[in-house]
VMD Tcl script that draws the C-alpha trace (Angstrom):
set ca {
  {6.36 16.90 3.01}
  {3.40 18.63 4.12}
  {4.44 22.04 2.72}
  {5.85 20.57 -0.71}
  {2.70 18.81 -1.48}
  {0.59 22.06 -0.40}
  {2.75 23.13 -3.07}
  {1.99 20.66 -5.56}
  {-2.13 20.67 -4.48}
  {-2.35 24.59 -5.59}
  {-0.36 23.91 -9.06}
  {-2.68 21.56 -9.65}
  {-5.81 23.38 -9.41}
  {-4.65 26.50 -11.33}
  {-3.81 23.47 -14.63}
  {-6.85 21.90 -13.94}
  {-5.08 18.34 -11.82}
  {-5.43 16.96 -9.18}
  {-3.10 15.13 -6.75}
  {-2.95 11.88 -4.64}
  {-0.68 11.37 -1.57}
  {-0.52 7.69 -1.04}
  {1.12 5.13 1.01}
  {2.12 1.77 0.19}
  {2.40 0.09 4.11}
  {4.85 0.53 6.95}
  {3.60 3.38 7.84}
  {3.75 2.37 11.55}
  {6.47 1.01 12.57}
  {9.66 2.47 13.32}
  {10.01 5.43 15.06}
  {9.34 6.30 19.18}
  {6.28 8.38 18.36}
  {4.73 5.80 16.37}
  {5.16 2.62 18.20}
  {4.53 4.21 21.56}
  {0.88 5.02 20.31}
  {1.13 2.14 17.90}
  {1.05 3.99 15.45}
  {-2.38 5.97 16.19}
  {-0.31 9.59 16.11}
  {1.31 8.48 12.34}
  {-2.77 8.66 11.13}
  {-3.32 12.29 12.89}
  {-0.30 13.16 11.34}
  {-1.18 11.53 7.70}
  {-5.06 13.10 8.14}
  {-3.45 16.93 8.31}
  {-1.75 16.16 5.46}
  {-4.93 15.15 4.08}
  {-3.63 11.04 2.34}
  {-5.68 9.72 -0.18}
  {-5.61 6.11 0.43}
  {-2.67 3.59 1.64}
  {-1.62 -0.41 1.98}
  {-1.11 -2.53 4.60}
  {2.06 -3.54 4.71}
  {4.18 -6.70 6.21}
  {5.01 -3.94 9.98}
  {1.91 -3.60 10.01}
  {1.24 -6.38 12.07}
  {3.68 -6.05 14.42}
  {2.08 -4.37 17.12}
  {-0.22 -7.57 17.92}
  {-2.88 -7.38 20.38}
  {-4.11 -4.14 21.76}
  {-1.88 -2.94 24.77}
  {2.23 -4.01 25.49}
  {2.80 -7.28 24.65}
  {3.53 -7.49 20.98}
  {2.00 -11.03 19.89}
  {-0.85 -12.76 22.08}
  {-0.71 -14.77 25.23}
  {-4.67 -15.97 25.42}
  {-6.57 -17.08 23.39}
  {-8.64 -14.17 24.38}
  {-6.06 -12.03 23.21}
  {-6.40 -10.78 19.37}
  {-3.01 -11.04 16.99}
  {-5.05 -8.32 15.04}
  {-5.97 -6.21 17.57}
  {-3.68 -2.89 17.53}
  {-4.34 -2.81 13.20}
  {-7.97 -3.86 13.40}
  {-7.49 -0.59 16.06}
  {-5.85 2.04 13.46}
  {-8.19 1.11 10.65}
  {-11.36 2.01 12.27}
  {-8.89 5.40 13.93}
  {-9.63 7.35 10.81}
  {-11.90 7.71 7.58}
  {-8.35 7.24 5.61}
  {-8.95 3.82 3.24}
  {-6.67 1.23 3.39}
  {-6.07 -1.28 0.94}
  {-5.66 -4.90 0.67}
  {-6.71 -7.42 -2.08}
  {-4.57 -10.65 -1.84}
  {-4.64 -10.99 2.62}
  {-7.41 -13.65 3.59}
  {-8.36 -15.20 6.95}
  {-8.91 -18.41 7.30}
  {-11.15 -20.24 5.36}
  {-10.13 -18.42 3.04}
  {-12.47 -15.56 4.57}
  {-11.75 -11.87 4.00}
  {-8.75 -10.67 6.55}
  {-11.81 -9.92 9.90}
  {-10.07 -6.30 10.14}
  {-13.33 -4.50 9.49}
  {-13.42 -1.16 7.15}
  {-10.12 -2.78 5.25}
  {-11.20 -2.56 1.75}
  {-9.54 -4.70 -1.74}
  {-10.06 -1.07 -3.87}
  {-12.34 2.14 -4.58}
  {-12.74 4.16 -6.89}
  {-11.90 7.95 -6.11}
  {-12.68 11.29 -7.93}
  {-10.29 13.37 -7.51}
  {-11.47 16.88 -9.73}
  {-14.18 14.39 -11.12}
  {-11.76 11.91 -12.81}
  {-12.72 8.71 -12.22}
  {-9.18 6.57 -10.68}
  {-9.34 3.29 -9.35}
  {-7.01 2.09 -6.62}
  {-5.91 -1.43 -6.01}
  {-4.26 -2.52 -2.16}
  {-1.34 -5.47 -2.44}
  {1.44 -6.56 0.17}
  {4.36 -8.80 -0.35}
  {4.80 -12.54 -0.52}
  {7.03 -12.41 2.18}
  {4.45 -10.78 4.35}
  {4.23 -13.79 6.85}
  {7.65 -13.77 6.97}
  {8.81 -11.08 7.72}
  {6.65 -10.31 10.95}
  {5.65 -11.81 14.25}
  {4.09 -15.59 12.94}
  {1.83 -15.60 16.09}
  {0.18 -12.16 14.95}
  {-0.30 -13.47 11.11}
  {-1.11 -16.97 11.74}
  {-4.20 -18.55 9.51}
  {-3.77 -15.71 6.99}
  {-3.87 -16.80 3.55}
  {-1.14 -14.77 0.87}
  {-2.88 -14.85 -2.78}
  {-0.93 -14.48 -5.72}
  {0.07 -10.68 -6.29}
  {-1.03 -10.55 -10.24}
  {-4.31 -12.79 -9.85}
  {-5.58 -10.04 -6.99}
  {-4.85 -7.14 -8.71}
  {-5.96 -7.83 -11.76}
  {-9.62 -9.53 -10.40}
  {-9.44 -6.04 -8.60}
  {-8.84 -3.83 -11.76}
  {-10.85 -5.12 -13.91}
  {-13.53 -4.18 -11.48}
  {-12.56 -0.57 -10.99}
  {-12.25 -0.52 -14.89}
  {-15.83 -1.57 -14.85}
  {-17.13 1.32 -12.98}
  {-15.76 3.33 -15.04}
  {-12.78 4.02 -13.36}
  {-10.04 6.05 -16.77}
  {-6.89 5.03 -14.78}
  {-5.91 2.69 -12.20}
  {-3.58 2.36 -9.54}
  {-2.08 -0.30 -7.60}
  {-0.71 0.79 -4.29}
  {1.58 -2.40 -3.38}
  {4.14 -2.66 -0.47}
  {6.25 -4.96 -2.46}
  {9.38 -3.25 -4.62}
  {12.58 -3.40 -5.83}
  {15.65 -1.67 -7.11}
  {17.42 0.73 -9.59}
  {20.82 2.22 -9.34}
  {19.82 4.91 -12.44}
  {17.13 6.93 -11.99}
  {17.22 9.29 -15.28}
  {15.49 7.79 -18.39}
  {11.98 5.62 -17.22}
  {13.30 2.62 -19.98}
  {16.80 2.02 -19.08}
  {16.20 -0.87 -16.76}
  {19.94 -2.07 -16.99}
  {20.36 -0.60 -13.51}
  {17.06 -2.69 -12.36}
  {16.81 -5.74 -11.00}
  {14.68 -7.71 -12.82}
  {13.62 -10.54 -10.50}
  {12.15 -7.71 -7.60}
  {8.89 -8.13 -7.55}
  {7.45 -5.06 -8.52}
  {8.80 -6.11 -12.00}
  {8.06 -9.99 -11.73}
  {3.99 -8.50 -11.15}
  {4.63 -5.50 -14.54}
  {5.12 -8.12 -16.62}
  {3.06 -10.45 -15.15}
  {-0.08 -7.68 -15.97}
  {-2.74 -7.74 -18.07}
  {-1.17 -4.51 -20.89}
  {-3.66 -2.28 -19.94}
  {-5.61 -2.80 -17.11}
  {-3.27 -1.45 -14.80}
  {-1.81 2.28 -15.16}
  {0.54 3.05 -11.70}
  {2.43 1.15 -9.60}
  {3.40 2.58 -5.84}
  {6.17 0.07 -4.40}
  {7.52 -0.21 -1.22}
  {9.31 -2.35 1.07}
  {12.01 -2.60 -0.57}
  {13.06 1.23 0.84}
  {14.28 2.06 -2.38}
  {13.86 4.05 -5.35}
  {12.01 3.38 -8.55}
  {10.76 5.71 -11.74}
  {10.54 3.15 -14.40}
  {7.86 1.80 -16.98}
  {7.80 -1.86 -17.61}
  {5.02 -3.13 -20.24}
  {3.00 0.23 -20.07}
  {2.69 0.35 -16.36}
  {4.82 3.33 -14.60}
  {6.72 1.39 -11.47}
  {7.07 4.40 -8.95}
  {8.87 4.27 -5.22}
  {9.92 6.88 -3.07}
  {12.95 5.57 -0.95}
  {11.97 5.19 2.48}
  {12.29 7.09 6.06}
  {12.04 10.78 4.75}
  {14.09 9.88 1.68}
}
mol new
graphics top color blue
foreach p $ca { graphics top sphere $p radius 0.5 }
foreach p [lrange $ca 0 end-1] q [lrange $ca 1 end] { graphics top cylinder $p $q radius 0.2 }
display resetview
Protein backbone atom coordinates (compact mmCIF):
# COMPACT_ATOMS: atom_id res chain seq x y z
CA UNK A 1 0.00 0.00 0.00
CA UNK A 2 2.79 2.41 0.90
CA UNK A 3 4.59 1.88 -2.39
CA UNK A 4 1.38 2.21 -4.40
CA UNK A 5 0.47 5.47 -2.67
CA UNK A 6 3.97 6.86 -3.21
CA UNK A 7 3.70 6.06 -6.92
CA UNK A 8 0.36 7.89 -7.07
CA UNK A 9 1.80 10.89 -5.26
CA UNK A 10 4.76 11.03 -7.63
CA UNK A 11 2.48 10.83 -10.67
CA UNK A 12 0.20 13.58 -9.37
CA UNK A 13 3.17 15.81 -8.59
CA UNK A 14 4.17 15.55 -12.24
CA UNK A 15 0.72 16.39 -13.61
CA UNK A 16 -0.16 19.09 -11.07
CA UNK A 17 -2.64 17.01 -9.09
CA UNK A 18 -2.73 15.71 -5.54
CA UNK A 19 -3.58 12.60 -3.51
CA UNK A 20 -5.82 12.37 -0.44
CA UNK A 21 -5.42 9.20 1.63
CA UNK A 22 -8.57 8.59 3.68
CA UNK A 23 -9.93 5.86 5.93
CA UNK A 24 -13.65 5.21 6.37
CA UNK A 25 -13.49 3.64 9.82
CA UNK A 26 -12.91 0.42 11.77
CA UNK A 27 -9.20 1.20 11.96
CA UNK A 28 -8.26 -0.33 15.30
CA UNK A 29 -10.05 -3.67 15.66
CA UNK A 30 -9.20 -7.04 14.20
CA UNK A 31 -5.45 -7.77 14.32
CA UNK A 32 -3.14 -8.85 17.15
CA UNK A 33 -0.81 -5.92 16.46
CA UNK A 34 -3.59 -3.38 16.83
CA UNK A 35 -5.61 -5.04 19.58
CA UNK A 36 -2.59 -5.44 21.85
CA UNK A 37 -2.02 -1.66 21.77
CA UNK A 38 -5.69 -0.58 21.62
CA UNK A 39 -5.03 0.80 18.15
CA UNK A 40 -1.88 2.82 18.88
CA UNK A 41 0.22 0.79 16.44
CA UNK A 42 -2.26 1.52 13.66
CA UNK A 43 -1.86 5.25 14.11
CA UNK A 44 1.92 4.95 13.93
CA UNK A 45 1.48 3.12 10.63
CA UNK A 46 -1.01 5.69 9.35
CA UNK A 47 1.43 8.48 10.22
CA UNK A 48 4.14 6.73 8.21
CA UNK A 49 1.78 6.30 5.25
CA UNK A 50 0.70 9.94 5.40
CA UNK A 51 -3.05 9.59 5.89
CA UNK A 52 -4.99 12.85 5.59
CA UNK A 53 -8.16 12.05 7.59
CA UNK A 54 -10.27 9.22 8.98
CA UNK A 55 -13.78 8.74 10.24
CA UNK A 56 -15.02 6.75 13.23
CA UNK A 57 -16.39 3.27 12.61
CA UNK A 58 -18.48 1.20 14.98
CA UNK A 59 -15.45 -0.85 16.07
CA UNK A 60 -13.61 2.28 17.23
CA UNK A 61 -15.75 1.94 20.38
CA UNK A 62 -14.79 -1.68 21.09
CA UNK A 63 -11.91 -1.14 23.53
CA UNK A 64 -13.84 0.82 26.14
CA UNK A 65 -11.71 2.22 28.99
CA UNK A 66 -7.93 2.47 28.72
CA UNK A 67 -6.44 -0.84 29.88
CA UNK A 68 -7.31 -4.53 29.71
CA UNK A 69 -11.05 -4.36 30.47
CA UNK A 70 -13.25 -3.96 27.41
CA UNK A 71 -16.18 -2.26 29.16
CA UNK A 72 -16.56 0.08 32.16
CA UNK A 73 -16.97 -1.77 35.44
CA UNK A 74 -17.23 1.21 37.79
CA UNK A 75 -18.55 4.75 37.55
CA UNK A 76 -14.96 5.99 37.35
CA UNK A 77 -14.25 4.01 34.16
CA UNK A 78 -14.52 6.07 30.98
CA UNK A 79 -16.20 3.97 28.24
CA UNK A 80 -14.57 6.21 25.61
CA UNK A 81 -11.16 6.22 27.29
CA UNK A 82 -9.24 4.13 24.76
CA UNK A 83 -10.78 5.98 21.82
CA UNK A 84 -9.99 9.36 23.35
CA UNK A 85 -6.37 8.25 23.85
CA UNK A 86 -6.09 7.34 20.17
CA UNK A 87 -7.65 10.54 18.84
CA UNK A 88 -5.32 12.76 20.90
CA UNK A 89 -2.31 10.55 20.09
CA UNK A 90 -2.02 11.76 16.52
CA UNK A 91 -2.36 14.80 14.28
CA UNK A 92 -4.51 12.70 11.93
CA UNK A 93 -7.94 14.40 11.86
CA UNK A 94 -10.76 12.14 13.04
CA UNK A 95 -14.17 13.17 11.73
CA UNK A 96 -17.75 12.51 12.74
CA UNK A 97 -20.84 14.66 12.22
CA UNK A 98 -23.73 12.38 13.20
CA UNK A 99 -22.98 11.26 16.75
CA UNK A 100 -23.98 13.24 19.83
CA UNK A 101 -23.34 12.69 23.50
CA UNK A 102 -25.83 12.97 26.36
CA UNK A 103 -28.41 15.76 26.05
CA UNK A 104 -27.46 16.32 22.41
CA UNK A 105 -24.03 17.73 23.26
CA UNK A 106 -21.00 17.06 21.04
CA UNK A 107 -19.42 13.66 21.53
CA UNK A 108 -16.96 14.17 24.43
CA UNK A 109 -13.81 13.20 22.51
CA UNK A 110 -11.10 15.89 22.41
CA UNK A 111 -10.02 16.94 18.89
CA UNK A 112 -12.81 15.02 17.18
CA UNK A 113 -14.16 17.23 14.38
CA UNK A 114 -17.33 17.11 12.33
CA UNK A 115 -15.61 18.28 9.15
CA UNK A 116 -12.39 19.82 7.92
CA UNK A 117 -11.18 21.91 4.98
CA UNK A 118 -7.86 20.85 3.44
CA UNK A 119 -5.92 22.45 0.60
CA UNK A 120 -3.96 19.79 -1.30
CA UNK A 121 -1.87 21.62 -3.92
CA UNK A 122 -3.92 24.73 -3.14
CA UNK A 123 -7.32 23.23 -4.00
CA UNK A 124 -9.87 23.66 -1.17
CA UNK A 125 -11.35 20.23 -0.41
CA UNK A 126 -13.95 19.71 2.30
CA UNK A 127 -14.18 16.45 4.23
CA UNK A 128 -17.08 15.44 6.47
CA UNK A 129 -17.24 12.22 8.47
CA UNK A 130 -20.16 10.05 9.59
CA UNK A 131 -20.97 6.52 10.71
CA UNK A 132 -23.66 3.92 10.00
CA UNK A 133 -27.06 4.17 11.67
CA UNK A 134 -26.32 0.71 13.11
CA UNK A 135 -23.31 1.87 15.14
CA UNK A 136 -25.00 1.41 18.51
CA UNK A 137 -25.91 -2.23 17.88
CA UNK A 138 -22.60 -3.26 16.29
CA UNK A 139 -20.34 -2.62 19.28
CA UNK A 140 -20.73 -3.16 23.03
CA UNK A 141 -23.71 -1.23 24.38
CA UNK A 142 -21.89 -0.35 27.62
CA UNK A 143 -19.34 1.66 25.63
CA UNK A 144 -21.91 3.72 23.72
CA UNK A 145 -24.48 4.36 26.43
CA UNK A 146 -25.96 7.85 26.11
CA UNK A 147 -24.75 8.33 22.51
CA UNK A 148 -27.33 9.46 19.95
CA UNK A 149 -27.08 8.78 16.21
CA UNK A 150 -28.38 11.52 13.90
CA UNK A 151 -29.66 10.77 10.37
CA UNK A 152 -26.76 10.57 7.94
CA UNK A 153 -28.16 12.79 5.19
CA UNK A 154 -29.13 15.68 7.47
CA UNK A 155 -25.81 15.69 9.34
CA UNK A 156 -23.72 15.51 6.18
CA UNK A 157 -25.82 18.14 4.39
CA UNK A 158 -25.34 20.65 7.20
CA UNK A 159 -21.57 20.21 7.25
CA UNK A 160 -21.23 20.10 3.45
CA UNK A 161 -23.08 23.39 3.09
CA UNK A 162 -20.76 24.93 5.65
CA UNK A 163 -17.73 23.65 3.75
CA UNK A 164 -19.05 25.07 0.47
CA UNK A 165 -19.58 28.40 2.21
CA UNK A 166 -15.91 28.32 3.23
CA UNK A 167 -14.88 27.87 -0.41
CA UNK A 168 -14.64 24.09 -0.84
CA UNK A 169 -14.49 23.23 -4.54
CA UNK A 170 -14.79 19.52 -3.78
CA UNK A 171 -16.68 17.90 -0.89
CA UNK A 172 -15.97 14.32 0.13
CA UNK A 173 -18.10 12.45 2.65
CA UNK A 174 -16.02 9.83 4.48
CA UNK A 175 -18.76 7.58 5.82
CA UNK A 176 -18.53 4.30 7.69
CA UNK A 177 -21.52 2.95 5.79
CA UNK A 178 -21.47 1.26 2.44
CA UNK A 179 -23.09 -1.15 0.05
CA UNK A 180 -22.26 -3.98 -2.30
CA UNK A 181 -22.25 -4.50 -6.05
CA UNK A 182 -21.24 -7.65 -7.87
CA UNK A 183 -19.99 -5.75 -10.93
CA UNK A 184 -17.58 -2.81 -10.79
CA UNK A 185 -16.83 -2.23 -14.48
CA UNK A 186 -19.52 0.38 -15.28
CA UNK A 187 -20.15 3.14 -12.72
CA UNK A 188 -23.62 3.84 -14.11
CA UNK A 189 -24.81 0.22 -14.08
CA UNK A 190 -26.54 -0.37 -10.73
CA UNK A 191 -28.15 -3.64 -11.77
CA UNK A 192 -25.83 -5.74 -9.60
CA UNK A 193 -26.11 -3.45 -6.56
CA UNK A 194 -28.22 -3.60 -3.43
CA UNK A 195 -30.06 -0.32 -3.86
CA UNK A 196 -31.34 -0.44 -0.27
CA UNK A 197 -27.83 -0.24 1.19
CA UNK A 198 -26.94 2.85 3.22
CA UNK A 199 -24.49 4.29 0.68
CA UNK A 200 -27.18 4.32 -2.03
CA UNK A 201 -29.93 5.64 0.26
CA UNK A 202 -27.61 8.41 1.42
CA UNK A 203 -26.65 9.42 -2.12
CA UNK A 204 -30.31 9.69 -3.13
CA UNK A 205 -31.15 11.80 -0.07
CA UNK A 206 -28.34 14.35 -0.43
CA UNK A 207 -29.08 17.58 -2.34
CA UNK A 208 -27.81 17.35 -5.90
CA UNK A 209 -24.40 18.92 -6.44
CA UNK A 210 -23.56 19.31 -2.74
CA UNK A 211 -21.31 16.25 -2.23
CA UNK A 212 -18.96 15.03 -4.96
CA UNK A 213 -17.64 11.77 -3.50
CA UNK A 214 -18.80 9.34 -0.83
CA UNK A 215 -15.92 7.19 0.41
CA UNK A 216 -17.61 4.34 2.25
CA UNK A 217 -16.84 1.42 4.50
CA UNK A 218 -18.43 -1.03 6.97
CA UNK A 219 -19.76 -3.62 4.50
CA UNK A 220 -16.35 -5.08 3.53
CA UNK A 221 -17.34 -4.83 -0.13
CA UNK A 222 -16.41 -2.82 -3.20
CA UNK A 223 -18.17 0.13 -4.78
CA UNK A 224 -17.20 2.12 -7.89
CA UNK A 225 -20.50 3.64 -8.93
CA UNK A 226 -22.32 6.91 -9.53
CA UNK A 227 -25.65 7.82 -7.91
CA UNK A 228 -27.33 11.25 -8.00
CA UNK A 229 -24.11 12.72 -9.38
CA UNK A 230 -22.07 11.37 -6.45
CA UNK A 231 -19.14 9.00 -6.96
CA UNK A 232 -19.54 6.09 -4.53
CA UNK A 233 -16.28 4.32 -3.72
CA UNK A 234 -15.52 1.59 -1.22
CA UNK A 235 -12.23 -0.27 -1.00
CA UNK A 236 -13.17 -3.73 0.25
CA UNK A 237 -11.32 -4.63 3.51
CA UNK A 238 -8.44 -6.59 5.04
CA UNK A 239 -5.98 -5.60 2.32
CA UNK A 240 -8.26 -6.47 -0.62
